[in-house]
C-alpha positions, -999 to +999 in steps of 0.1 A: +159-372-078+154-334-073+133-315-097+156-292-117+148-256-128+166-225-139+148-204-113+129-211-082+107-183-066+096-187-030+065-167-025+036-161-049+027-125-042+029-095-065+067-098-065+070-136-067+044-144-094+054-115-116+090-125-114+081-161-122+061-151-153+088-127-165+114-155-162+092-178-182+089-152-209+127-152-210+126-190-217+137-200-182+123-232-166+106-218-135+091-231-103+071-211-078+065-222-042+035-207-024+023-219+010-011-202+012-026-181-015-014-172-050-014-134-052+000-131-017-012-108+010-018-079-014-043-097-036-060-119-009-058-098+023-046-063+015-047-041-016-075-057-035-102-067-009-097-034+010-104-015-022-136-035-027-147-026+009-138+010+004-158+011-028-188+000-007-182+027+019-180+054-009-214+042-022-228+043+013-215+079+016-230+089-018-264+073-010-266+095+021-256+126+001-283+123-026-300+155-018-270+175-031-276+159-066-314+164-066-323+129-056-342+114-027-344+079-013-359+064+018-349+035+040-313+033+027-296+003+043-269-023+035-264-060+040-230-061+057-225-098+050-229-091+013-205-063+014-178-086+030-187-115+006-183-093-024-148-082-012-138-119-008-153-128-042-132-101-059-100-114-042-110-150-051-115-141-088-081-124-091-063-152-072-078-176-097-065-153-125-030-155-111-032-193-111-043-192-148-015-169-157+011-191-141-003-222-159-004-202-192+033-194-189+042-230-179+054-221-144+054-252-121+036-243-089+044-262-056+019-259-027+040-257+004+067-239+024+099-234+006+133-232+023+169-231+013+185-265+017+221-258+005+236-241-025+211-242-053+186-263-034+151-257-021+131-281+001+093-278-001+072-291+028+035-289+037+022-295+072+056-309+082+057-334+054+081-334+025+066-323-009+096-319-032+133-312-034+141-286-061+174-275-076+181-243-094+210-220-102+189-190-091+165-187-062+144-156-054+130-151-019+097-132-022+079-142+011+066-107+019+057-095+053+030-096+080+015-072+105+037-061+134+022-071+167+028-050+198+025-064+234-010-060+247-024-056+212-022-092+201-052-100+177-076-123+194-102-127+166-129-109+186-120-076+202-086-069+188-082-072+150-053-072+126-060-065+089-073-101+084-100-099+111-109-064+099-115-078+064-137-105+077-157-088+105-186-108+119-204-076+128-202-039+121-189-023+153-207+007+166-174+021+178-138+013+168-103+024+177-076+022+150-040+025+163-016+036+135-025+061+108-003+049+079-020+038+047-035+006+063-048+023+094-062+053+076-080+031+050-097+010+077-106+041+097-121+056+066-140+025+057-157+019+091-164+057+096-181+058+062-201+027+070-215+042+102-190+033+130-178+059+154-140+058+148-111+071+169-078+071+150-046+072+172-012+081+160+021+083+180+036+108+155+026+145+155+004+140+125-015+113+106-001+098+074+034+109+086+053+100+054+032+124+034+037+161+028+026+180+059+000+200+040-016+168+027-016+152+061-033+183+076-059+183+048-068+147+054-069+151+092-094+180+089-115+160+064-116+130+088-126+153+117-153+169+095-167+134+088-171+128+125-139+108+132-119+115+164-082+119+156-055+118+183-019+126+173+013+126+194-006+099+214+007+072+236-014+041+242-013+027+277-032-002+292-059-020+272-085-038+292-108-063+276-144-067+287-170-093+275-181-073+244-158-042+243-125-029+255-111+003+271-079+019+260-060+044+281-044+071+259-023+102+266-024+129+240-016+166+242-006+162+278-040+149+288-049+113+297-082+098+287-100+065+285-117+054+253-143+026+253-149+008+220-164-023+205-133-032+186-096-022+181-076-025+149-038-025+153-020-011+122+015-003+135+037-015+107+050-048+093+078-074+098+094-094+071+087-131+068+123-143+073+116-173+095+118-209+082+136-199+050+168-218+058+188-186+060+209-200+089+244-208+078+241-187+046+256-153+038+221-137+036+220-107+059+189-097+078+184-062+093+153-058+116+135-086+099+142-075+063+167-091+039+195-068+026+201-067-011+219-048-038+200-028-064+196-060-085+181-080-057+212-100-050+218-111-014+252-120+002+246-156-008+256-166-044+226-174-065+201-162-038+180-130-044+153-112-025+125-088-035+094-071-023+082-065+013+109-090+025+135-063+016+136-026+022+110+002+018+088+013+003+067-017+011+043-015-018+030-042-042+040-022-074+075-018-060+077-056-055+065-063-090+090-039-106+118-053-084+109-087-097+113-076-133+147-060-126+159-090-107+149-115-133+161-095-163+195-091-145+197-129-141+189-132-178+218-108-186+196-080-200+213-052-179+181-035-165+182-001-149+183-001-111+151+011-095+149+047-083+126+044-053+119+081-053+099+075-086+075+050-069+041+065-063+025+059-029-013+058-027-038+057+002-074+050-006-092+066+023-118+094+017-103+117+005-077+097-014-040+105-011-013+100-037+023+112-039+056+107-057+091+120-050+102+144-022+080+163+001+087+200+004+104+195+037+126+166+024+135+186-007+147+215+015+166+191+038+183+177+007+196+212+000+173+222-029+161+257-034+124+250-042+095+265-061+062+252-048+028+252-066-006+245-053-040+242-068-073+235-050-101+214-065-125+242-058-110+260-088-116+230-111-148+228-131-150+190-133-145+186-096-173+211-089-196+194-114-189+160-097-197+175-063-162+168-052-146+202-047-124+193-017-089+185-028-054+199-034-025+193-058+009+204-047+041+204-068+077+209-057+103+219-082+140+226-080+142+264-085+175+263-104+169+233-128+132+230-131+133+194-120+100+180-106+112+170-072+078+158-059+041+159-063+014+155-037-023+151-042-054+147-020-089+144-034-112+120-053-094+095-076-060+112-072-046+076-070-056+073-107-038+106-116-005+103-098+010+082-126+012+113-147+037+128-123+054+094-121+059+094-158+072+130-157+098+121-131+109+089-149+114+109-181+132+137-161+106+162-173+111+199-165+085+225-156+086+237-192+076+203-205+047+201-181+035+236-188+035+229-225+015+196-220-021+201-230-045+187-204-081+178-216-110+200-204-130+194-184-111+169-163-099+168-127-064+162-141-063+199-151-055+206-114-021+189-121-014+214-148-025+244-128-003+233-098+027+234-121+017+268-134+013+281-099+049+272-090+060+297-116+034+324-111+014+315-142-017+299-126-049+308-144-080+296-125-074+307-089 
């Protein structure tokens, strides 16, 4: 006899487990199938452990900058094994927390690989052996994605790393090449540079962080170079030759060919959806370039089958997956949720300096036909930033000149990832420039830069 549920969720990442808990809150009988780690890639091998590592690199940078604050210390060093172990402990603690939350909400968890096995049916297997047969009227696919692997850059566990190997390095490389300057690549490049490695960051596009506003990308690139990082943009990677303890990479950038020798290489060139072994064959679920197509409520072409998170379309972010899960489940429950506006989803990169943005870049706003008003405010004009010893940063706002709509906001500097939600709320509430200008920001705070960037767009900036 098959186990019967109202909803089965395949995948226990930030989309899957959130959807399972929300469904349980709505009095559904819920099962969740997870083949590896509760919390998914984000919690175990992505968002969380990388932030623990980056925190360590920030501390290392601060300890080597003590003189600026009137302190002195000798023989500063770190235990790299402890740095890595702390990162894994943080991930482990939170994974255990997800397990507790699922148990608290009476979600039945199956350890194994879930696959569609006919209308309303899911088969669970583990190591090729049957675990359970489950039936449910509704099935959510939330299996996430994995790192894209390019020919010649296949991770080998020693010289060529994916994000997994980069999170569990057996040594601190003296030199490192990172290919791909999106959020993942830039974060790893920043971590290893700030821990003492000589890093070369290679990007095929004409600038790093290519989805960000061009001014922000330029700011970060200059900051990376100032820190000692080599940055190659508009670059093509040629042959990669492995030696016993290092590798050489042939690169062409700016019309010039060069050969780089490094101890390790990290490939961070995008993701592919985990669509394999889900039993999609013979169903009406459509897949486009490894990602499942859905409508705004998460429905696929197959009746009763839904998909959310990195398995579906961009942006491929944990918080997008979680919110998609809520929308999908509440729609199943008949609550008529609002469809997600992906332009209101903040993007964050936790390199040094941090980057955060929401909405349209200036270029995209103009491409969309908007007449724009643009405001900027540098951290050097902010008292709190100067007092913190963090005067390098910028806030940029983009408004529709006719309506006052906040089209986009772009930030670079310390802890801007904690501040971007203010602009996210503003966009969600359809706030105008008038509302933002009449909002009182506390002093002294770095958040005042957000206010001043709005004022600047309308010729009313005070402190610069």
